[in-house]
Every structure is written in structure tokens, then in C-alpha cells.
ZAKE-834537 format. One record per atom (N, C-alpha, C): x, y, z. Coordinates in steps of 0.2 Angstrom, whole numbers, padded with zeros to 4 digits, always signed. Example, Ala and Ser with C-alpha at 12.3 -4.5 7.8 and 13.67 -1.06 7.14 Angstrom:
<keros>
+0066-0028+0039+0062-0022+0039+0066-0016+0039+0064-0011+0035+0068-0005+0036+0064+0000+0039
</keros>
This chain:
<keros>
+0269+0083+0549+0276+0086+0552+0281+0083+0548+0285+0088+0545+0291+0086+0541+0298+0087+0545+0302+0082+0544+0309+0082+0547+0313+0086+0542+0317+0091+0544+0321+0094+0540+0328+0091+0540+0332+0092+0535+0338+0089+0534+0343+0091+0540+0342+0097+0543+0346+0098+0548+0345+0094+0554+0338+0092+0555+0336+0088+0561+0338+0081+0560+0338+0079+0553+0340+0072+0552+0348+0071+0553+0352+0076+0551+0359+0076+0552+0361+0076+0559+0357+0080+0563+0359+0080+0570+0357+0073+0574+0351+0070+0572+0350+0064+0575+0355+0059+0572+0357+0059+0566+0362+0054+0564+0369+0055+0567+0371+0061+0568+0377+0063+0572+0377+0060+0579+0371+0061+0582+0370+0059+0589+0371+0052+0590+0368+0048+0586+0368+0041+0586+0375+0038+0584+0378+0041+0579+0385+0039+0578+0390+0041+0584+0389+0047+0587+0394+0048+0592+0393+0044+0598+0386+0042+0600+0385+0038+0605+0388+0031+0604+0387+0028+0598+0390+0022+0596+0397+0022+0596+0400+0027+0593+0408+0027+0593+0411+0028+0600+0408+0032+0604+0411+0032+0611+0410+0026+0615+0404+0022+0614+0403+0016+0618+0408+0011+0615+0409+0010+0609+0413+0005+0606+0420+0006+0606+0422+0012+0607+0430+0013+0607+0432+0014+0614+0428+0014+0619+0430+0014+0626+0434+0008+0628+0440+0010+0631+0445+0004+0633+0444+0003+0640+0441-0002+0642+0441-0004+0649+0447-0008+0651+0450-0007+0657+0456-0010+0659+0454-0018+0659+0459-0022+0657+0458-0029+0657+0465-0032+0659+0470-0028+0661+0476-0031+0663+0477-0029+0671+0477-0034+0675+0477-0033+0682+0484-0031+0685+0485-0030+0691+0491-0028+0695+0497-0033+0693+0497-0039+0695+0502-0044+0694+0504-0044+0687+0499-0045+0683+0500-0046+0675+0503-0039+0673+0501-0034+0675+0504-0027+0673+0512-0027+0675+0513-0029+0681+0520-0029+0683+0525-0033+0679+0522-0039+0678+0526-0044+0674+0527-0042+0667+0522-0039+0664+0522-0036+0657+0527-0030+0656+0527-0026+0661+0532-0020+0661+0539-0023+0662+0540-0028+0667+0547-0030+0668+0549-0034+0662+0545-0038+0659+0547-0042+0653+0549-0037+0647+0545-0032+0646+0546-0027+0641+0552-0024+0642+0554-0022+0648+0560-0018+0649+0566-0023+0648+0566-0029+0651+0571-0034+0650+0572-0035+0642+0567-0036+0638+0568-0037+0631+0571-0031+0628+0568-0025+0629+0571-0019+0626+0578-0018+0628+0580-0019+0634+0587-0019+0637+0591-0024+0633+0589-0030+0632+0593-0035+0628+0594-0033+0621+0589-0030+0618+0589-0028+0611+0594-0022+0610+0593-0017+0615+0598-0011+0615+0605-0013+0616+0607-0018+0619+0614-0021+0620+0615-0026+0615+0611-0027+0610+0612-0032+0605+0613-0039+0607+0610-0041+0613+0611-0047+0615+0606-0052+0612+0600-0050+0611+0596-0054+0607+0594-0052+0600+0597-0047+0598+0595-0045+0591+0589-0040+0591+0587-0040+0585+0581-0035+0583+0575-0038+0586+0574-0044+0587+0568-0047+0590+0566-0045+0597+0571-0042+0600+0570-0040+0607+0566-0034+0608+0566-0030+0602+0561-0024+0602+0554-0026+0602+0552-0032+0602+0545-0034+0603+0543-0032+0610+0548-0031+0614+0547-0029+0621+0543-0023+0622+0542-0019+0617+0538-0013+0617+0531-0015+0618+0529-0021+0615+0522-0022+0616+0520-0024+0623+0523-0029+0626+0521-0030+0633+0522-0024+0638+0527-0020+0636+0528-0013+0640+0522-0009+0639+0520-0008+0633+0515-0003+0632+0508-0006+0635+0507-0012+0634+0500-0015+0637+0500-0015+0644+0506-0016+0647+0507-0015+0655+0506-0008+0657+0509-0003+0654+0508+0004+0656+0501+0006+0655+0498+0004+0649+0491+0007+0648+0486+0003+0652+0487-0004+0653+0482-0008+0657+0477-0011+0653+0478-0011+0646+0473-0014+0642+0477-0018+0636+0474-0024+0635+0477-0028+0630+0472-0030+0625+0473-0028+0618+0468-0030+0613+0466-0037+0613+0471-0042+0613+0469-0049+0613+0464-0051+0618+0466-0048+0624+0461-0050+0630+0454-0047+0629+0454-0041+0626+0447-0038+0624+0444-0042+0619+0447-0045+0614+0444-0049+0609+0441-0056+0612+0445-0058+0616+0443-0065+0619+0439-0064+0625+0438-0058+0628+0434-0057+0634+0437-0059+0640+0444-0059+0640+0448-0060+0646+0449-0054+0650+0450-0055+0657+0453-0050+0661+0456-0052+0667+0462-0049+0669+0465-0051+0675+0464-0046+0680+0460-0041+0679+0458-0036+0684+0453-0039+0689+0454-0037+0695+0449-0039+0700+0443-0035+0699+0437-0037+0701+0431-0035+0700+0430-0027+0702+0433-0026+0708+0432-0019+0710+0437-0014+0707+0442-0016+0703+0446-0011+0699+0444-0010+0692+0439-0014+0689+0437-0013+0682+0433-0006+0682+0436-0002+0676+0433+0004+0675+0430+0005+0668
</keros>
């Protein structure tokens, strides 16, 4: 029995898609209180930057604001940390 190029390509694509979907899924790792603190800190820093109180560095507040809104933090994922309760992990 010979495997055709089309069958080989389909098998390869299926394996790639399975790996890609599994590896790129973002599981929430930022819990409730952590999220609220990140959002508050981000808004304060952005507000201070917008009023030129702290200068350009205040725009770094976009990072905690974004991670708080999304509920996922890349450094937490790399380190295997999570502040989510066990029942809220998805």
C-alpha cells in the first residue's frame, strides 16, 4: 500500500494544527484580586503619563492594564505561576 502525497500532506497538516492549537492556547493565569490591581495600576500610570506627571515611562501602564483585562500574563505562563483559583482555570 502506497501513501499518496495528498494523504501525507493531510496527515502533516492535521498534526501541525493539533500542535499549534494546543501550544498557543492561553489559559487564564491572573486571578480576581491580581486582575483588579493590574487594571487599577495600569489606569493610574496611564493617567499620570497623560497629564505629564511622570513622563513617558507612565505609558508602561498599558502592560498591566492589558494583562489585567485579558487575564493572562506571559511571565506567569513561562514560570508556571497562576493566581487563579482552581475552579476558575480554563
